[in-house]
C-alpha positions as CSV (number, residue, x, y, z in Angstrom):
1,X,-67.5,-111.9,-134.4
2,X,-66.0,-110.6,-138.1
3,X,-66.5,-107.5,-138.9
4,X,-67.9,-106.3,-142.0
5,X,-64.3,-105.1,-144.8
6,X,-66.7,-104.0,-146.9
7,X,-67.0,-99.8,-146.5
8,X,-69.9,-99.4,-149.1
9,X,-72.1,-96.7,-147.5
10,X,-71.0,-97.6,-143.8
11,X,-69.7,-94.8,-141.1
12,X,-65.7,-93.9,-141.6
13,X,-64.7,-94.8,-137.9
14,X,-61.0,-93.6,-137.2
15,X,-58.3,-95.6,-137.1
16,X,-54.7,-94.8,-136.5
17,X,-53.4,-98.4,-137.7
18,X,-52.5,-98.6,-141.2
19,X,-52.5,-102.1,-141.6
20,X,-56.4,-103.2,-142.8
21,X,-56.4,-106.6,-142.2
22,X,-55.1,-105.8,-138.4
23,X,-57.8,-103.3,-138.0
24,X,-60.3,-106.0,-139.5
25,X,-58.9,-108.2,-136.8
26,X,-58.6,-106.4,-133.9
27,X,-61.8,-104.3,-133.7
28,X,-63.6,-108.2,-134.1
29,X,-61.4,-108.8,-130.5
30,X,-63.0,-105.6,-129.3
31,X,-66.4,-105.2,-130.8
32,X,-66.3,-109.5,-128.9
33,X,-66.0,-108.0,-125.4
34,X,-68.1,-105.5,-125.9
35,X,-70.5,-107.6,-126.7
36,X,-70.7,-109.4,-123.2
37,X,-70.3,-105.8,-121.2
38,X,-72.2,-104.1,-122.8
39,X,-75.3,-106.9,-122.8
40,X,-73.6,-107.8,-119.0
41,X,-73.2,-104.2,-117.6
42,X,-75.9,-102.1,-119.8
43,X,-73.2,-100.0,-122.3
44,X,-73.2,-96.3,-120.1
45,X,-71.7,-98.1,-116.9
46,X,-69.0,-99.8,-119.5
47,X,-65.8,-97.8,-120.1
48,X,-63.9,-97.8,-122.6
49,X,-61.5,-99.0,-120.3
50,X,-63.5,-101.8,-119.2
51,X,-63.2,-103.0,-122.7
52,X,-60.0,-102.8,-123.3
53,X,-59.0,-105.1,-120.6
54,X,-61.4,-107.4,-122.2
55,X,-59.7,-107.2,-125.4
56,X,-56.6,-107.7,-123.7
57,X,-55.7,-104.6,-124.7
58,X,-53.9,-101.2,-123.4
59,X,-56.5,-98.2,-123.3
60,X,-53.7,-96.1,-125.6
61,X,-53.8,-99.4,-128.3
62,X,-57.7,-99.7,-128.0
63,X,-57.9,-95.9,-128.8
64,X,-55.5,-97.0,-132.0
65,X,-58.8,-98.7,-133.5
66,X,-61.1,-96.8,-132.4
67,X,-63.0,-92.7,-131.3
68,X,-64.9,-93.4,-128.6
69,X,-67.2,-96.0,-126.8
70,X,-69.7,-94.9,-129.8
71,X,-68.1,-96.0,-132.2
72,X,-67.2,-99.3,-130.9
73,X,-71.4,-99.5,-130.8
74,X,-71.8,-98.8,-134.6
75,X,-68.8,-101.5,-134.6
76,X,-71.2,-103.9,-132.2
77,X,-74.4,-103.3,-134.3
78,X,-72.5,-103.4,-137.8
79,X,-71.4,-106.7,-136.6
80,X,-74.4,-108.0,-136.0
81,X,-76.1,-107.6,-138.7
82,X,-73.7,-108.6,-141.3
83,X,-73.2,-111.9,-140.0
84,X,-77.0,-112.6,-140.1
85,X,-76.8,-111.3,-143.6
86,X,-74.7,-113.2,-144.4
87,X,-76.5,-116.8,-143.2
88,X,-78.7,-116.0,-145.5
89,X,-77.3,-115.6,-148.9
90,X,-75.2,-118.5,-148.2
91,X,-79.0,-120.0,-148.1
92,X,-79.8,-118.6,-151.8
93,X,-79.0,-120.7,-153.9
94,X,-80.7,-120.9,-158.1
95,X,-81.2,-124.1,-157.8
96,X,-84.5,-124.3,-155.5
97,X,-87.7,-122.4,-156.5
98,X,-88.6,-119.7,-154.0
99,X,-90.8,-121.7,-151.8
100,X,-88.1,-123.7,-151.4
101,X,-85.1,-120.7,-150.6
102,X,-88.1,-119.5,-148.0
103,X,-88.3,-122.4,-146.0
104,X,-84.6,-122.5,-145.4
105,X,-83.9,-119.1,-145.0
106,X,-86.2,-118.6,-142.4
107,X,-84.6,-121.5,-140.7
108,X,-81.0,-120.1,-141.6
109,X,-82.1,-117.0,-139.9
110,X,-83.4,-118.0,-136.6
111,X,-81.1,-120.7,-135.5
112,X,-78.6,-117.5,-136.4
113,X,-80.8,-114.9,-133.8
114,X,-81.2,-117.8,-131.1
115,X,-77.1,-118.1,-131.4
116,X,-77.2,-114.3,-131.1
117,X,-80.4,-113.9,-129.1
118,X,-78.2,-110.8,-126.3
119,X,-76.3,-109.0,-129.0
120,X,-80.3,-108.5,-131.2
121,X,-82.0,-107.5,-128.0
122,X,-78.8,-105.1,-127.0
123,X,-79.1,-103.7,-130.6
124,X,-82.4,-101.7,-130.0
125,X,-81.5,-101.5,-126.2
126,X,-78.9,-99.7,-127.1
127,X,-79.5,-98.0,-130.5
128,X,-80.8,-94.5,-129.7
129,X,-77.1,-94.3,-127.9
130,X,-75.9,-93.6,-131.1
131,X,-75.7,-90.4,-133.4
132,X,-78.3,-89.6,-135.7
133,X,-76.6,-90.6,-138.8
134,X,-75.3,-93.8,-137.0
135,X,-79.0,-94.8,-136.1
136,X,-79.8,-94.6,-139.3
137,X,-77.2,-96.3,-140.4
138,X,-78.7,-99.7,-138.5
139,X,-82.4,-98.4,-139.3
140,X,-80.8,-99.1,-143.0
141,X,-79.0,-102.3,-141.6
142,X,-82.1,-103.7,-140.3
143,X,-83.5,-102.8,-144.3
144,X,-80.9,-105.2,-145.7
145,X,-81.8,-107.9,-144.4
146,X,-85.7,-107.4,-144.6
147,X,-85.1,-106.6,-148.7
148,X,-83.6,-110.1,-148.6
149,X,-87.1,-112.3,-147.9
150,X,-88.7,-109.2,-150.0
151,X,-86.6,-111.0,-153.1
152,X,-87.2,-114.5,-152.4
153,X,-90.6,-113.9,-152.0
154,X,-90.3,-112.5,-155.1
155,X,-88.5,-114.8,-156.6
156,X,-91.4,-117.4,-155.1
157,X,-94.4,-115.5,-157.4
158,X,-92.0,-115.4,-160.8
159,X,-91.5,-119.2,-160.7
160,X,-95.1,-119.7,-159.4
161,X,-94.5,-120.7,-155.6
162,X,-95.7,-118.3,-153.6
163,X,-99.1,-116.0,-153.6
164,X,-99.7,-112.5,-153.0
165,X,-102.3,-109.8,-153.9
166,X,-99.8,-107.0,-154.4
167,X,-96.6,-105.2,-153.3
168,X,-97.0,-104.3,-150.3
169,X,-98.7,-107.3,-148.5
170,X,-95.5,-109.6,-149.7
171,X,-92.9,-106.3,-148.1
172,X,-95.4,-106.5,-144.6
173,X,-94.9,-110.8,-145.0
174,X,-91.3,-110.4,-145.0
175,X,-91.1,-107.7,-141.9
176,X,-93.6,-110.5,-140.4
177,X,-90.5,-113.2,-141.3
178,X,-87.6,-110.7,-139.3
179,X,-90.1,-109.9,-136.6
180,X,-90.9,-113.4,-136.3
181,X,-86.9,-113.8,-135.3
182,X,-86.2,-111.1,-133.1
183,X,-89.1,-112.9,-131.4
184,X,-87.7,-116.2,-130.3
185,X,-85.1,-113.4,-128.8
186,X,-87.4,-110.7,-127.0
187,X,-89.7,-114.1,-126.0
188,X,-87.2,-115.9,-125.2
189,X,-88.4,-116.1,-121.1
190,X,-91.9,-118.1,-122.2
191,X,-91.1,-119.4,-125.7
192,X,-87.8,-121.9,-124.8
193,X,-90.3,-123.2,-122.3
194,X,-93.0,-123.8,-124.8
195,X,-91.1,-125.1,-127.7
196,X,-87.7,-126.2,-128.7
197,X,-85.8,-124.0,-130.9
198,X,-87.0,-126.9,-134.0
199,X,-90.3,-127.1,-133.0
200,X,-90.1,-122.9,-133.4
201,X,-89.4,-122.5,-136.6
202,X,-91.4,-125.9,-137.2
203,X,-94.0,-123.8,-136.5
204,X,-93.8,-120.6,-137.8
205,X,-92.7,-121.5,-141.0
206,X,-96.0,-124.0,-141.7
207,X,-97.7,-120.2,-140.3
208,X,-96.3,-118.6,-142.9
209,X,-96.3,-121.4,-146.3
210,X,-100.2,-121.2,-145.3
211,X,-100.7,-118.2,-146.0
212,X,-98.4,-117.9,-149.0
213,X,-100.3,-121.3,-150.5
214,X,-103.4,-119.7,-150.7
215,X,-105.1,-116.4,-151.7
216,X,-109.2,-115.6,-150.9
217,X,-109.2,-119.5,-149.4
218,X,-108.1,-121.1,-152.7
219,X,-105.2,-124.1,-152.5
220,X,-102.3,-123.0,-155.3
221,X,-102.0,-126.6,-157.1
């Protein structure tokens, strides 16, 4: 799992290593190892020594790249959101109208949520273990992902492929779409027995598009 190199609005995680590329590489190893351990054992039951061993580091080497286990959890949350955001932005194309872009973005988003089911559940389960500043940053990451869908919906309003009765309804729909991806992770115990991933995406997208194509019961022309 990649650790984003952009430091804008990000918490400064202490490191003794001066080579930024090496820091990025080694922190990605730490994140990958930590995700597996946090999912299997829980954040509080996992030790930094176990993370170091899983990543192939000595405990001393691990502390050259992070200062605490909380730093690692922060990096884990950051990496999860970065991957989701990156995939969504790749899907946005100037050549497509708002509705077409939305369809593609929903598909890619739910596919990413499927691949990252355990990490998504982990964010919700363990974010409370972060300090207040880090918690706020994680919430801002969630907001950025919602904003991507809100931007796509606004494009649809602008080009006439989407209709909405005001900004609050549009913002609520963006949040609904984000939760649809999370629901695939949270309710997988039922959903995966009832639907294939493609079926889930198709049915949920159909529900969303049906709403977006209507206004007061009148179909878009």
